[in-house]
C-alpha positions, 0 to 999 in steps of 0.5 A, a space after each residue: 152546866 147544861 140540863 143533863 136531859 136536854 138535847 141541844 143538838 150536839 150530834 146533829 149540826 145539820 139540823 135547823 129550825 130549832 126555835 120553830 120545832 123545839 118542845 117550847 114551840 110544840 107547847 106553843 102550838 098546843 096552846 094555840 090549838 086549845 085557844 082557837 077551839 074555845 074562840 071558835 065555840 065562843 064565836 058560834 055561841 057555844 061558849 061565852 066571850 069571856 071564856 075565850 078571853 080567859 083561856 087566851 090569857 091563861 095560854 102563856 107558854 111561860 106559865 107552864 111547867 114543860 119538864 113536868 108536862 113531859 114527865 106526866 105525858 107518859 101516863 096517858 101516852 101524850 102531852 095533851 092530857 096533862 096540858 089540858 088539866 093545867 090549862 083548865 086550872 089556869 083559866 079559873 072559872 072558865 076552865 070547863 070551856 077548855 078542850 070541850 068536845 075535843 079529843 087529844 088527837 085533835 089537838 096534837 094533830 093540829 099542833 103538829 100541823 101548825 109547827 110544820 106550817 111555821 117551819 116551812 115558812 123559813 124553809 121556803 124562804 131559804 129555798 128561794 134564796 138558793 134558786 135565785 143564786 143558782 140562777 145567777 150561777 147558771 147565767 154566768 157560766 152558761 158557756 163555761 165548758 167542763 166535762 160531763 161525767 157518767 158512771 164516774 168517767 168523763 163522757 162529753 163536754 157540757 157547761 157548768 151553767 147547765 149543771 147549775 140550771 139542773 140544780 135550780 130545777 130540782 130546788 124549784 120542784 122541791 119548793 113547789 112541793 113544799 109550798 103545796 103541802 104547806 098550803 094544804 096542811 089541815 086542822 084536825 077536829 073530829 071529837 072522840 070518834 071522828 063524828 063531831 057528835 060532841 059539837 051538836 046542840 042536841 048533846 046534853 047542855 052539861 056537856 057544853 056548859 057545865 059551869 054556866 047558866 043558859 042566861 049567860 049565853 042570852 044576847 040580852 043578859 048584859 052589855 058584855 054578853 056575846 052575840 054569836 054568828 047566826 048559822 045558815 039554814 040547815 047548816 051542820 053545827 059540827 062542820 060549822 065549828 070545824 070550819 071556824 076552828 080551821 079559820 082561827 088557826 089559818 090552816 086548811 079545813 079538811 073534808 073529813 076528820 083525818 084521825 086515821 086518814 093520814 094523807 096530810 102527814 104522808 104528803 108532807 113527809 113525801 115533800 120533805 123527802 123530795 126536798 132533802 134529795 134535791 138538795 142532796 143532789 146539789 151537795 153530792 156534785 159539790 162534794 165530787 167537784 171539790 175533791 183535791 184532784 178535781 178542784 173545779 168547785 170549792 166552798 166559800 167558807 170551808 171547815 177545818 180539820 182537827 189534825 190537818 190544818 191545811 184542809 178546806 173541807 166542804 162542810 156545808 155540802 157534807 151537812 146537806 148530804 148527811 140530812 139527805 141520807 136520813 129524811 127518806 128513812 124517817 119519811 118511811 115511818 110516816 108512810 107506814 103510819 097510813 096503816 092505822 086501824 079503827 077510827 083512832 089508832 094505837 101506835 100509828 099516830 104516836 109513831 109520827 111525832 118525832 120522825 115528822 119533827 126530825 124531817 122538818 129540822 133536817 130539811 130546814 137545816 139542809 135549806 139553810 146550808 144550801 143557801 150558804 153554800 150556793 151564796 159562797 160557791 167558788 167556781 174554777 173554770 180554769 180547772 174545768 178546762 184543764 180537766 177536760 180530756 175530750 173536745 167537742 160540742 156542748 150541743 144545746 147546753 146554752 139554749 137549755 140554760 136560757 130556757 130553764 132560766 125563763 122558768 119561775 
């Protein structure tokens, strides 16, 4: 019997990237952010090397009670608070170096950027497959004549190659937007109010080293003593740490802490919404052209029916269309969260978590389904000719296809 509280996706077959976006993946990203923070501080002499090693060793997903973290997250409104408590305990004598100077939003925002970065790698690969297969269809059918349809009615002749080239152009646009969004996903580090004050050396020594003597940080204390990277003259210690933290994670370094400057999330949501719509256009055309009365296209592996065994349903296109109807509404929540008050908001930041994850899942599923759909798509030129009621020139359709195929 499955866990009665588990969401295994029974009502969301159009989702993808379960492994990259599930609760275990989020926990992994939260731990990665905490480890990166301790490593960055150790690299800059703000924590001993042994602390970074101890925290990294303690940050094993399997060692944490995920259901317990879920239950305890309610009291503080986010999962970082109980996670930090458990990670400090697991790190033993070096526990005080966990999360030092950070705020919960630093870790949560950074973790979600890691989740997005990891998920988009798979999405971009699938979009590359879709674009490649569409290029093949466009080239093979640059002269395959079919009816162009406007406002549901036959208009003038076009070619299926031009239609496929148009789908490909949208997929390339989606890929470019998602790639740009992925490359700019930033780490988050600002401290309590976005000033990085807790990472300055003029803060109290106890705030940084509550459980260690100054001798432990002296280069000559022992052979195992950590030798930090020296700062550049006049370099701000807060900015230096933020840069190192970002580098540890492989995320972009933001110009400012973005606790209430939600451009990264809004841009990501916009790129995801565009991608869902681009794939949705392809799916919408396949659904129309695969109607029994039209029969110009069909899915290579269609789905069955529980009551009509003769049916060959376009299931991949149906799932893509379902995802395309959901993502824009979810992205609207991300845009609404731009209106965040003060230096850290109540509610706006929290409202993003689930919609962002669902956008990632739906677009990942749509890209996966589109790759399968296009790879097996069956084109029926004889039906295209039979359905064409008007004769005439296809104009520059061939030249347009050839020009489009020269684009990356």
